[in-house]
Every structure is written in structure tokens, then in C-alpha cells.
N, C-alpha and C positions, 0 to 999 in steps of 0.2 A: 265395476265403471271403473274406468281407465282417465284420468286427469290431464291434461297436458296444458301446459303453458299458452300456446295456441287459442285454447279454447274459450280459457277464463274472460277474454273482452265480451265471447259471445254469450257466454253464462250469465256476464253482471250485466249487459245490454237490458235485457226485460225489467231488472229488479230497479236501474238507474231511471227508465221511463215510469214505472210505477211512482219511484220515490220523487220524482217531479210533482207529483199532485198534492204533495205532502209539504212540500217544499217551505213554504208559509209558514205551517203550524209549526215545522221543525224548528224555523226562525224563531218564531213567537218561544218555544220553547228554551230554545238556548238561550234567549234573552232573560227570560225568567230566571233561568239558572245562574246565569253570572250574575246578575241583581240579587237573588238570596245569596249565595256566594258571598257578595259583596257585604251584605247586609251582616251575616251573619261573621264576617271577619271585624265588622266596625263594632258589635256587639261584644267580639271578644276584647277589643282592644278597651273598650269604656267598663268592662266591669272589674278589668287588673287592678288589685289592692296592691299597695308598694307594703314590701317586705320590712321588717323592723328593724334593720338595719339600714335600709334607707329613710325611714323617717329618723333614727337616731343620728345620719349623718345630717340632715337637714336640722335638726336641734340643735347641732353642734356648731353649725355654720352662723345661727340667730345670735347676734349680741343682746345681752340685756340691757337695759337702761339701768344705769347706776347713779342714783342721787346723792350728790353732797352732802353728808350728814351736817356740816358747816351751816350750810345753806338753809336747812331745815330750820336749825335751831334760830338764826336771823329772823326767818320769817315768824315764827314761835313769838321772839322775843319785841318784833315791833310790831305782831297783832296783840299783846298784850298791853304794851303801851299806851299804842293811839287807839281811842274810839274809832273814829273813821275808817281806820283800815279793817281793824275789825269787823264792822259792819259794812264793809266792803267785802270783806271774806264770807261774811254769813250769806248776803247776798248772794254772792257766785254760789256759792254750795246749795241752797235752795233751788236758784234756777240757773244750771250753767251755760244753758243757750241765749240766755238774753243780754244785750250788749247794754 
């Protein structure tokens, strides 16, 4: 069988006419394939776990709250000398969300 470049359109014409029948089906398959690919990519990005180096870097950027030891001692001293303050602190410890 001898193939010539001029014969290719004549050979493809019957195939294209048959493919027109299935054009809708192929479009739906293409759309479903594209949708599946997008879902697969999203799932891949959603399940990525950070590395230990990234976690350590984020932890280093956090500042810890430092409480002044002198202020703690003053509050404890005030609590021990004033009964009203001690009752207020006890009430706040028992129910911190009550005003």
C-alpha cells in the first residue's frame, strides 16, 4: 500500500464523518476528564503535610508571652492582704466567663 500526502484527507474524511456522531459523547468525556484532573490536583494540594523545617520556622517566629515576676508578686501580696480582692480572684477562678 502506497501512502501519499494527497490521499490523507480522503482517508480521514470517512473517519471525521463517523466522529461527528460521537461529538457530544466525546465532549462529555473531555469535560469529565478535566473535572477529574482538577479534583485530583486539589486533593493533592489539600493533603500536603508541612515538613519539620517549616514547622520549626513558624515556631521560631512566634513570640512567647513573658509575665513580669514582680507584677505576679505584687498581685499575690495584694490578694493576701485584701479580703475583697481575694474573693474577687476566687470568683474569677471559679467562673472566668461571668462578669
